[in-house]
C-alpha positions as CSV (number, residue, x, y, z in Angstrom):
1,X,17.8,-25.9,-1.9
2,X,19.5,-26.9,1.4
3,X,17.1,-28.2,4.0
4,X,18.1,-28.4,7.6
5,X,16.5,-29.7,10.8
6,X,16.3,-26.1,12.1
7,X,14.3,-24.9,9.1
8,X,10.9,-23.4,9.9
9,X,8.2,-25.5,8.3
10,X,6.0,-22.7,7.2
11,X,8.8,-20.8,5.7
12,X,10.0,-23.8,3.7
13,X,6.5,-24.4,2.3
14,X,6.2,-20.7,1.5
15,X,9.5,-21.1,-0.6
16,X,8.4,-24.3,-2.3
17,X,4.9,-25.6,-2.0
18,X,6.0,-29.0,-3.3
19,X,7.2,-29.7,0.2
20,X,3.6,-29.5,1.5
21,X,2.7,-32.9,0.2
22,X,5.7,-34.4,2.1
23,X,4.7,-32.9,5.4
24,X,1.1,-34.1,4.8
25,X,2.3,-37.6,4.2
26,X,4.1,-37.6,7.5
27,X,1.1,-36.0,9.3
28,X,3.0,-32.8,10.0
29,X,0.9,-29.7,10.2
30,X,2.5,-27.0,7.9
31,X,-0.3,-24.4,8.3
32,X,-1.6,-23.8,11.8
33,X,1.6,-25.0,13.4
34,X,4.0,-24.0,10.6
35,X,6.1,-21.9,13.0
36,X,7.9,-25.0,14.3
37,X,11.3,-26.3,13.1
38,X,11.4,-29.6,11.2
39,X,13.2,-31.1,14.2
40,X,10.6,-30.0,16.7
41,X,7.8,-31.4,14.6
42,X,9.6,-34.7,14.0
43,X,10.2,-35.1,17.8
44,X,6.6,-34.5,18.5
45,X,5.6,-37.2,16.0
46,X,8.5,-39.5,16.9
47,X,9.8,-39.3,13.4
48,X,13.4,-39.3,12.2
49,X,14.1,-35.8,10.9
50,X,16.7,-37.2,8.4
51,X,14.1,-39.4,6.7
52,X,11.7,-36.4,6.4
53,X,14.4,-34.1,5.1
54,X,15.4,-36.7,2.5
55,X,11.8,-36.9,1.2
56,X,11.6,-33.1,1.2
57,X,14.8,-32.8,-0.9
58,X,13.5,-35.4,-3.4
59,X,10.3,-33.4,-3.7
60,X,12.2,-30.1,-4.4
61,X,14.5,-31.8,-6.9
62,X,11.7,-33.0,-9.1
63,X,11.6,-31.2,-12.4
64,X,7.8,-30.9,-12.8
65,X,6.1,-27.9,-11.3
66,X,3.8,-29.3,-8.6
67,X,3.1,-26.0,-6.9
68,X,2.7,-22.3,-7.5
69,X,5.2,-19.7,-6.4
70,X,2.7,-17.8,-4.3
71,X,5.4,-16.0,-2.4
72,X,6.3,-14.0,-5.5
73,X,2.8,-12.7,-6.0
74,X,1.9,-9.0,-5.2
75,X,0.1,-8.9,-1.9
76,X,-3.2,-7.6,-3.3
77,X,-3.2,-10.3,-5.9
78,X,-2.7,-12.9,-3.3
79,X,-5.6,-11.5,-1.2
80,X,-7.8,-11.5,-4.3
81,X,-6.8,-15.1,-5.1
82,X,-7.6,-16.3,-1.6
83,X,-10.9,-14.6,-1.6
84,X,-12.0,-15.8,-5.0
85,X,-10.5,-19.3,-4.9
86,X,-10.6,-20.5,-1.3
87,X,-13.4,-18.4,0.2
88,X,-15.7,-19.4,-2.7
89,X,-14.6,-23.0,-2.4
90,X,-15.6,-23.0,1.3
91,X,-18.9,-21.4,0.5
92,X,-19.8,-23.8,-2.3
93,X,-18.5,-27.0,-0.7
94,X,-20.2,-26.3,2.6
95,X,-23.6,-26.2,0.9
96,X,-22.7,-29.5,-0.8
97,X,-21.3,-31.4,2.2
98,X,-24.0,-30.6,4.8
99,X,-26.8,-32.5,3.1
100,X,-24.5,-35.5,2.5
101,X,-23.6,-35.5,6.2
102,X,-27.3,-35.3,7.2
103,X,-28.1,-38.2,4.9
104,X,-25.3,-40.6,6.1
105,X,-26.1,-39.7,9.8
106,X,-29.7,-40.7,9.2
107,X,-28.9,-43.9,7.5
108,X,-25.7,-45.0,9.2
109,X,-25.7,-43.0,12.5
110,X,-26.9,-45.8,14.7
111,X,-24.1,-48.2,13.6
112,X,-21.5,-45.5,13.3
113,X,-22.2,-42.9,16.0
114,X,-18.9,-41.1,15.2
115,X,-20.8,-39.6,12.1
116,X,-22.9,-37.5,14.5
117,X,-19.9,-35.8,16.0
118,X,-18.3,-35.4,12.5
119,X,-21.5,-33.6,11.4
120,X,-21.5,-31.4,14.6
121,X,-17.8,-30.6,14.1
122,X,-18.3,-29.7,10.4
123,X,-21.4,-27.7,11.0
124,X,-19.5,-25.7,13.7
125,X,-16.6,-25.2,11.3
126,X,-18.9,-24.1,8.5
127,X,-20.5,-21.4,10.7
128,X,-17.2,-20.2,12.1
129,X,-15.4,-20.1,8.7
130,X,-18.3,-18.1,7.2
131,X,-17.8,-15.4,9.9
132,X,-14.0,-15.6,9.7
133,X,-14.0,-15.1,5.9
134,X,-16.4,-12.2,6.2
135,X,-14.1,-10.4,8.6
136,X,-11.2,-10.9,6.2
137,X,-13.2,-9.7,3.2
138,X,-14.6,-6.6,5.0
139,X,-11.7,-5.6,7.2
140,X,-8.3,-7.2,6.7
141,X,-8.1,-7.7,2.9
142,X,-9.3,-4.1,2.1
143,X,-6.7,-2.7,4.4
144,X,-4.0,-4.9,2.7
145,X,-5.1,-3.5,-0.7
146,X,-5.0,0.1,0.7
147,X,-1.4,-0.5,1.9
148,X,-0.3,-1.9,-1.5
149,X,-1.9,1.2,-3.2
150,X,-0.2,3.6,-0.7
151,X,3.1,1.9,-1.3
152,X,2.8,2.2,-5.1
153,X,1.9,5.9,-4.8
154,X,4.6,6.7,-2.2
155,X,1.9,7.9,0.1
156,X,1.6,7.5,3.8
157,X,-1.0,5.0,5.1
158,X,-3.5,6.2,7.6
159,X,-3.6,4.4,10.9
160,X,-6.6,2.0,10.8
161,X,-9.3,1.9,13.5
162,X,-7.8,-1.5,14.7
163,X,-4.5,0.2,15.4
164,X,-2.2,-2.1,13.4
165,X,-2.6,-4.9,11.0
166,X,-1.1,-7.3,13.6
167,X,-4.3,-7.1,15.6
168,X,-6.7,-8.6,13.1
169,X,-4.0,-11.0,11.9
170,X,-3.6,-12.3,15.5
171,X,-7.3,-13.0,15.6
172,X,-7.3,-14.7,12.2
173,X,-4.4,-16.9,13.2
174,X,-6.1,-17.9,16.4
175,X,-9.3,-18.8,14.5
176,X,-7.1,-20.8,12.0
177,X,-5.8,-22.9,14.9
178,X,-9.3,-23.6,16.1
179,X,-10.4,-24.8,12.7
180,X,-7.2,-26.8,12.1
181,X,-7.8,-28.6,15.4
182,X,-11.5,-29.2,14.5
183,X,-10.5,-30.9,11.3
184,X,-7.8,-33.0,13.1
185,X,-10.7,-34.3,15.2
186,X,-12.8,-35.0,12.1
187,X,-9.9,-36.9,10.6
188,X,-9.5,-38.9,13.7
189,X,-13.2,-39.7,13.9
190,X,-13.3,-40.8,10.3
191,X,-10.0,-42.9,10.5
192,X,-8.4,-40.4,8.1
193,X,-11.5,-40.4,5.9
194,X,-11.5,-44.2,5.4
195,X,-15.1,-45.4,4.9
196,X,-16.1,-48.6,6.8
197,X,-16.8,-51.8,4.9
198,X,-20.6,-51.3,5.1
199,X,-20.4,-47.7,3.6
200,X,-22.7,-46.9,0.8
201,X,-21.6,-44.7,-2.1
202,X,-23.0,-41.5,-0.4
203,X,-20.9,-42.4,2.7
204,X,-17.8,-42.7,0.5
205,X,-18.5,-39.5,-1.4
206,X,-19.0,-37.7,1.9
207,X,-15.7,-38.8,3.3
208,X,-14.0,-37.9,0.0
209,X,-15.5,-34.4,0.1
210,X,-14.4,-33.9,3.7
211,X,-10.9,-35.0,2.9
212,X,-10.7,-32.6,-0.1
213,X,-12.2,-29.8,2.1
214,X,-9.5,-30.3,4.7
215,X,-6.7,-30.3,2.0
216,X,-8.0,-27.0,0.6
217,X,-8.3,-25.5,4.1
218,X,-4.7,-26.4,4.8
219,X,-3.5,-24.6,1.6
220,X,-5.9,-21.7,2.4
221,X,-4.4,-21.3,5.9
222,X,-0.9,-21.7,4.7
223,X,-1.2,-18.9,2.2
224,X,-2.4,-16.6,4.9
225,X,-0.3,-17.6,7.9
226,X,3.0,-18.1,6.1
227,X,2.8,-15.7,3.2
228,X,0.1,-13.0,3.3
229,X,0.2,-12.2,7.0
230,X,4.0,-11.8,7.4
231,X,4.2,-9.8,4.2
232,X,1.3,-7.5,5.3
233,X,3.1,-6.9,8.7
234,X,6.3,-6.1,6.8
235,X,4.5,-3.8,4.4
236,X,2.8,-1.9,7.2
237,X,6.2,-1.5,8.9
238,X,7.7,-0.1,5.7
239,X,4.9,2.4,5.4
240,X,5.2,3.6,9.0
241,X,9.0,4.1,8.9
């Protein structure tokens, strides 16, 4: 695969998810800000694009399969996967992380006041993500499935009450950006999830859970922003024509 400076990051990750780990290593956002070119992202981070591209090409050349070809999946299957894999992950991990954060704030909050903001940020994210996912499960994903069904039957899709799929998608993408920014703040406050020297085991586990949560959220957002949403817009356009 030829990779150039003008390549759109989200599109590249959609083609080969192995490139995601490279972008993450360089601190380049491939989900919420995946609509930038490699050159634009590198300039923002004061990185040499050639160095990043070299690592990207090495990742793509590796023989082992490090990622899944999500882009080849049927749209309704991808929606099902996101709901059952990532939505359930958010729900279960939220319940697990909040008590850990409460405990470390109580024990270490005086010496490490940044924990209090981390907890506030995560609690806000947990609440917003719960509402966000419910909107997807009740409104957006069912419409995607209806479009896939209409396409398979050669039927015409009725206009939804929200006008066009682009409207809920715009809302979801805006909310993705907010949550992406929130976790950037959590990462900054936690020194990229690095526990301090006086951290107890609970402290270390909490940071490990938060880091894992952010990584899953990045993949979650990538699957929607860079694959599901563009394909849903394209499918609706095909059904209307």
